[in-house]
Structure formats: C-alpha cells, structure tokens
N, C-alpha and C positions, 0 to 999 in steps of 0.2 A: 497423418499429422500436417493438423491444421495451425498455422501460429497468426497472432493479430496482424494485420496490417500494419498498424501504426508504432509497433511495437517486436521487430520482427524475429526477437528469441522468445517473445511470449508466447506460451501454446493458448491458442483460441479458446473461449469460455461461453462466446455466443456467437448467433450468426444473426445479419440483418436479411434479411428474404428483400428486402425494397432494393436496397443500395450495392446488395451484394457482396457482402464483406465480412470478415470473421472481425469481432475484438475480443482485448480479453476485459477483463474486470473493472481495468482503472481509464478504460476508455469506453465503458458503456453506465449511461445511468440506470441506477441502482434502482430510483424510486424509494417511494416510502413505503409502500407496502410489496408484501411478498408477490412474488410473477410479478413486477412491474417496469421490468427492464423496458428503457427504452434505446433506442439509436441516436447519438449525441449528434450523428451529422441530419440526419433526416426526422428524427424523431417519433420513427415508428417503432412497436414492440417489436422485440428482438428474440429468437428463439435460444435457449438455455442449451449447451453443449452439457452442460453436468461437471463432469471430471473425466472425460471422454481421449483429452489431451494433455490431461494436468496432474492424474495420477500416477504418484511414482510407482513402478513396474512392481508386483508383490514378493518376486524375487531379490528384491534390494530390500525388503521389509521381514526379512527373516527374522532377526533381533526383534524387533517390534511383535513381529508374532509371536517368537514363545514368551516373551514377557507378557503378554495381553491378558492370562487369566491368571498370573503373579499378583493377586490383590487377596486383600483380609475376607472380602466377599464370597468370590469365585472358590478359592482354596478351600475356604471354611464348608462350602457347598458340596466340592469334591470329596475332601476326608470325611463328612458327616455322612454322605452317601456309600463311602465304601467302608465307612466304619460298622453301619447299619448290615450291609450284603453282608461283610465278613462273619459277622454275629449270627446273622439265619443261615449262612448257610451250614454252620453246624448243626440246624435244628431241620430233620429231614419231615417236614411236613407240607402238606398242600397249600395250607394258607400262609406258611412263610414263599413257599414259591410266588404266588400271586403277589403278598410284598414287593418279593425282589423284583419281580415282573414292572411292578408299579413305581420302584426306587428307579430301576433300570430306563423308564417311560419318562421319567422326570429327568436326569440328566441328559436321555437324546433330547427331549423337548428343550433345555436350555441352550444343548447344541446348535440345534436348528435355529431357535431364537438368537444366538450369537451370527449364525451364518446369514439371517435376514438382516440385523439392522446392521450388520457389517457392508454389506451389499446397499445401503440405503445411505452408508458414509458414516454412519457411526463407530470410530473408532476405539472407544471403549467399552469394555461388557456388559451388555443389558443386565436390570436389576434381577436379582437373581429370585426375586419370589415370583417369576414369570415360572419358574420350575414346578413350584407346588399346586397346579391344577391343571387337569386335563394331561398329565403323563402318561397315566393309565391306555387312553387315548389313544396315543402318539405311540407306542411303545406298540400295539397290535397294529398299526396301518405300515410300522416298520416291518415289525415279522411278517405281515403279510405285503409287503414289496419285496421283503428278500425270499418267500415263499416262491411268489410268482418270478423271480429269475430262476429259482433252483428248477422249477417248473418247464420254463423252456431250455434251460438245459439237457433235463431229461425228456422232455418232448422229442429235441433235435435227435438223443440218442436213441431214441424207440422207433422213431419214424423214418430218420434221416440217416441213420448210420455214426459210427464211433468217430471218426473223421471231422464230420460235419459237429458233432456235440464238443471233440474239442477246439473247434472253431468257434460258437457259439460261446462256450465259455469262457474263452481269450477276452471276444468281444463285451461279456459280461464284466470281467475284468477291468477290461478298460474303460468301460462308461459306469463304473460306479460310481466316482463322483459325479458325473456328468448326472448321474439319478438321485443321486444325495440333492445336489443344489435343485435341480427342478422339485424334487418333492418341498425341501426347503421353502420353494416361493410359491408354489402352488396348494399345497399339503392335501395333492390326491392320488392316490397310490398309482391309476392308469393310468394319469398322464407322465408320471415320474418315470416309468418303464419304456414308456413309448418310444422306439427304435429312429422315430422320425426326430422327434425333440433331442432325444441323445444325440443323435449326428450334427443338428443344426449347433447346438451347443459347442461341442468339440472344433468344430470346424470354425464358428466363429472367434474362436479363443486363440485356434492354431497350434503352432509348436507349444508352446510353454504350458499347454495341457498337460504336456507329459511330466514336467517338472512336479505335480501336482500327482502323479502314480509313484515316483520316485520317491517321496515323501511319504506315501503311504505305505512303500513296500518297505521303507527305512526306519520309521516309526514300528511296523508291524512285528519288524525284524528283532527292534531293541527292548520288546513287549515280550516276545517268543524269550529271547536271552536271558532275563532278568527271570522269569519263570523258572527257568532251568538253575539257576543259581539262589534261588530260594525253595529248591523243591525239600520238602521234608517238613519244613516250616510252615505246616497247614493253616492257620490262621494268620500269621504274616506274610505267608507267600499271600495269601489272598486280597488282604489290605493291601498289601504294597504293590501290586502287580494292578488291582481295582484303581489305588490311585494314581498312579503312572496311566494307565490306559486312559484316563477321563481324562486326566491332563492333557495327553494329546489329540484326543477327541475334540476338545475346545479348542486348540490349537489347529488343528485341522479343520474345522467346520468355519474357524475365523480365515483362514487364509483360501477357503473355496470361496468364502462371502467376497471377500477382496478381490479376487479373481474377478466375480462378475460386476463387482463397483468399478474396477479397472478397464473393464472391455464392455461395459453400459451401452456405451454407443452400437456398437453390434448389431448388442443385443437385444435394443429398443428401446430402451430407459434411460432415464436422466437423473442424477443424484450427484451432490457435492459433501464432499467431507466435512465433519461437524464444526470443526475449527473455522472452514471456509464461511460456512454458514450461517455463523454468528457471530461474522466480524459486524461490525457496526456501520451501517449507513455513513457515507460521508457527510459535509458539513455543506452548507451553499459555497461557500470562499473553495473549497477542495475540487468540488463539481466543475464550479466554472473555471478554473485553471485547468483541468482535464478536458473539457469540452473547448476549450481557448486552444490547446495542444492539437486537439483532432482538425479545428476548422484551420488552425495553420499548416498543417502537415498537409489539407486539402487544397493550399490555396486560396481559399477565402479570405482574403486578409481583410476587407469592409466588414465583414460580420467579426469575426476574433476583435476588430477594432470597438465596433461596439459594444462587446458583452464586455472588454475590457472598461470601458468606460463606466457601462451598467453597476459593473464589479465595485470597482473603485468607487463607486457613489454610495456600496454600504460598506466599503471596508478600507476606507480612505487611509486608514493608517498603519496599514500592511506593509510590512517594509520589503518583502517578498514580490507581492503582488505591483508595488508602485516601481520598484527596479525592475522587472521582466517587462512593464508596459513601455517602460524606455528602452530596453534594448530589443523589443519588437518593433516600436518607431524608428527606432535607428537600424537596423535591418530590413526593414521593408521599404526606409527611405520617405516615409509620411510625410511630409514636410509642414504640412499644412496642420495636422495632428500633434506633432511635435512642436510647433510655436504653440499653441494652445495649452499644453502640457507642461513646457519646460518652468516657467516659473514659479510654477506649485511645486513642482519637482525639484528646484533648489532649494526652497525654502521648507519643504518636507525631508530635504537629507541635511539640513543645519537643525530642525528641530528633533530628529530621530537621533542625533549626534553619528551622520557619518559626513563630517565636514571631509574628508581627504577624498573623497567622489566627488566632491564638487568640482574640482580641480581638472578633473580627466572626463564627468561629463561635461561642465560647457566647453572643452574645444571640440567636443562628439557634436556637440549641437551647432555651433558655428561652421565648422566644418560641412555638415549640412546645410545650415542656413548662413551665410558669412553674414548675412547683417543685424544676425538676432541680439536682442537686448531685451533684460527682462523688463515687464510690464509693473514691478513696482520696486521702490525705493528699496526694501530689507533686498529684494532678489538682487537686484545691481550691486549695491554692498558686500553681498555675498558673492557674487561669480568673481568681482572685481578685487574684494579681498583674497580670492581665492588665486585668481591672475598674478596678483602683486604677491604673494607669498611663492609661489615659483619660479618670479622672474619673466613673467609673462607682461612686459613692462607696456606695450602698446596697446594691448588688448586691455589691460587696468586701467590707464588715460583715458580709452575709448568706453569705457561705462563710466568710469567716474565723470566725465566733463559732463557739465550741465545740468547738475543734479542738484545743483544749492537754486535754479531757476526754476526746475519743475519740483522740485519738493524742498520748498524752502523752510518748512517746519519739521521737514526729517532729525531727528534729534542724533544720529552718529554722524552728522556733517561734519564735526572737526577729523573724525578720523579720516572720512574720506578724503579731505584734503589735505591732511598728515600724508596719508598712502599717496596721495597721487603727488603730491611735492615729490616723495621719493621714488617713484617712477619717471618723472619728470629729468632728474639728476638723471637717469640710465638711457636718457634718448637727448643726442649730441644736439639735434635741431633745435630742441625744445627745452633744455636745462636752465638757460637764464630766467624762464617762467617761473624754476620752482621755488626762488625764495619769495615770490609775493603769494605762492600758495601754502606755503608754511606761516608764512606770518596769517592768513588768512583763518587758520586753522587754529591757530593759538587765539584770535581775538572770539572767534565762533565758541571756542571751549570757556573762554572766560564767561561770556555770556551765555550762557546755559542755565537757563530757568532753574532755582531752586524745587526740588520734585519735593509733594507729598512722600508719606511712608511707603503709601502702597504702588505709588510711582516709582518712589527708587529702588524698590523689589523687583519693580515691572524692568527698572533701566539696568537694575544688577544682572538682570539675568540675563540681559541681551549682550551687557559686555561682556558676561563672561564667556563671549563666543569669540572674544578680539582677544587678538594675543599683545606682545610688549609696545604693541604701537599707542596704546593708552600713555602707558607711564612714561614714553618719549616725550608724548604730547605733552605732558604734566611739566617734566624735568626744563622743554624748550620754553613753556609756557613761562615759569618764573626768571627765565633767562631773558627772555624778551622784555618782559616790566620792567625788570632792573635797570634795562639800558636804554628803552624808548624815553624820548624827550617828553617836557610836561605837554605842550601841547597837543601831542599825539595823545597822552593820556585821557584826552578831555572830551575825545571822541566818542559817540555814545554808542554807535551803529559801525558794522564795516559797511565798507564803501564793495559794493559790485564788481566783480572781476570779470573786463572784458571775456568774450566766450573764446576758448582757446582754441586755435585755428594751427592743425597740424595735418600732415598726410602719414598716412601709414605704409 
C-alpha cells in the first residue's frame, strides 16, 4: 500500500517517475484533458495508479453487490428470460431448445458485460440492450469452455488414474472463477482455460480469492435448497429457480469484476471508479492553492510566494486566499513580502467585513516588523482604530501621530483626532496634550466640507465602519461651540499642532 507523500493518510493515485513521488488526486495537476495529469512539483507527466490503492475491498461491499441487480431494467431482463424459458421448457421441441440456449446465452453475455464494465470502474449495471445480440455465440463459447474443462478431467482419469483426476477436478473447481474472469476479459476459450493464466490471476489476488469460491458455493447451495422446496410445482419451480439463479449470476459476475478492479495494479492495468472519473476538474484557484501546499511542504517558499502573488492578481477578493497568504508570510517570517502586502490586507479585511481580524493581524505584523506603519491614510486609520478599541493606546497614538501633516485632506481626520485624544488620556506622560487634540477634532469636524449626494453616500459607507466615536465627536462639538469665546469663533482655519513627541 502506497500513500501520498503530502497527505500520509490518503492512498496514492499517481506516481511521478521524475520526482520518485507518490501523490493523491489533490496533489496532482489533473490538467484539462484526459490523461494529461502532471506533477505539481516538476511539471512532468505522471503515471496513473487507478484505484490500486483506493478501491474498497470487495468483501466490504457485499451489501452494494447484492443491490447491484436491483433495478427495473436488470430485474425486468431476468424475469423476462426466466418466464420465456419456463414456458419453453414445457414444449419438447428442438427449436425450443435452441431458443432456450439463445436466451441462456443472452443472460450469460449480460453477466460478462457486468464483469467487464465493473472491472473498468463502472459500478452501476450496464445497459440491458447489450444482452440482445450475440447471445447464442457467447453461449456456444461458454459451453465449449466447460466441455474443455470436463475433457481435462476425463483425460486425467483415463491416462493418469483416479487420484490425479480427483486432483484435477479440485483444481478446476478452484479455478472456475479465474476461468470466467479470463474469459470475460478476453472472450477467448483457449486463453481462459490456460492453467498458467489461471495460476497468475489467483496468485495476484491471493487469499481473498477464496472468498469468491465460498460465495459461489453458498449461492449454489441456496439454489439447490430452493429447488427442493418448490419440487412438484414444475412451472413455478422452473420460473423461481431461474430468476434466483440469474440474480445470483449477476451478483457473482459483478463481484468478480470488482475483484479485478481492486487488484488491477497486480494484474497490469489501471482504472478509476465511475464517480471518481467523472469528477469535474478544479478551477485555477483550487489548483493554485493545491500547488502552493506542495511547494510549502517541499520547503520551496520563494516559489510559493510568487505563486501566491500571481494567484492574488486573478482572485484579489478571495477571503481564504488572502488570509492564507498572510498566514504564510507570518509563518515563514517573510518581512519584505509582508511589508508590501500588509497595507492592502488591512484594507481588505475592512472591505470584506472582517474588522475583528484587523486587531490581531496588526499585532502579528508589528511583532515581525516593529516599525511597520500602513502606507495609506485609510490603512493607518483602520489599524489605529483597531488598536484604540482594544486598549492598545500607545500603538494607536503611534499610528495617528502626524496623519494631518501627511494626509491633510483625509476626510476622517476629526475621528482620528478624537481617538488620538482618548488614547493620550490613557498615557500618563502625554495626558496633558489630550485636550488640544480633542479641540482640534471639533474644529475639523465643524469645517468638514458639504458633500454632493454621491460623495455623501461614499462617506456614509466609510462612516458606517466607525463606532460611537462619531456621535461623541458631534456631541462634544456642540458643547465646545456653546462655550468658546467670540474671538475664537472668528477663526476660519485650525492651527497646526506641533508634532507629538513621546517615547513608547
């Protein structure tokens, strides 16, 4: 049993000869066309392992196997053929024997179709119309195959004695499922009874092959018991016995087909289950995330960083991708890349309604880059407000300080100064400067220009991100205007405050 290198609990489905690596579906680039799978690590074509390591053992699928024929089309076919054979059995004519042989051949042909399709990964019954042609030829071949096996036993008895004939009979009974499997795959009589091919198939499957023999014996025994119970009711007995026999045949051939599917690696071919093969290819984002995971696990951080940036250019608004890139930069301590990404990430968190993350994310940033300050006015406002709200007042003052000089037209400066004043009040050495900033906030709020309707809408959208601070500013402003001297009211422009000096 081989497992994916990158997901040790996932069975391998592909092998990269170039990297000498087993991988699962998630860790392989499936491409856009059939059989175009490539290695995420080196880009080379990979070898499909089919369901060699992913197939559920057939003995764990017994319930599914017995439900396999239970649909309207398959049971309709079984009942129809059984009914016709029961009717024809009461007409002793040569032509009816030929017709019965053809009907039996149709059922046998359908059973072999079930075996073949199941071995290819089709876990639902094939179209019953496949049974309507070529049935007589299949019946003749099956009879020829059985005659060949009987001839082997008779030959052993005549030329080698009774003991050897008994041994050959036992081997024939033991190898009957292998004979049927080989015939189902090749449709050739001689190849099916070839002892070498029988032994090769049995040895490839190993001990589980014995379970098929046991199920075959149990089913045969149940048919015999049923025949004894219905003895004396000729038509009903023939009909019921035929229906049960054909039902068991479909189940048995399906189980043998699944056994091939399960042990396909040892038998030299690959196939995938139908539901796996029909899975829709992943989109570019999903494949990029999977490839990034491979690069990270391989320790190729620079390539992972480049792929993150390339993917973000196409999927800039994807929450999971942005958060994953931030976590990657923090985990790999990529300070240079983080410095470039941090400002847009803080604004992204606000834009995508993740304000609670701004606080923790900013603290992670400054832990790695102690002197980091967002490169935009709105980014500084968001980071400062987040720090202010959780009581990190020194960080808030550091972020708000100097914003009026750098961004004199920033429309949220009144809120900045109000929060600055509040934070200063919690810093003993700087508390005496709080009132100056509070007054400045009121003056800036008073002189905020009247906006056009569209501008008001944009401003309202931004203000919706601010908490009760705005309401406190308006209340304080009314108090301040009612109390200040007339000479002060004549001032048309706020005075510039000197740069704040403090040590954190």
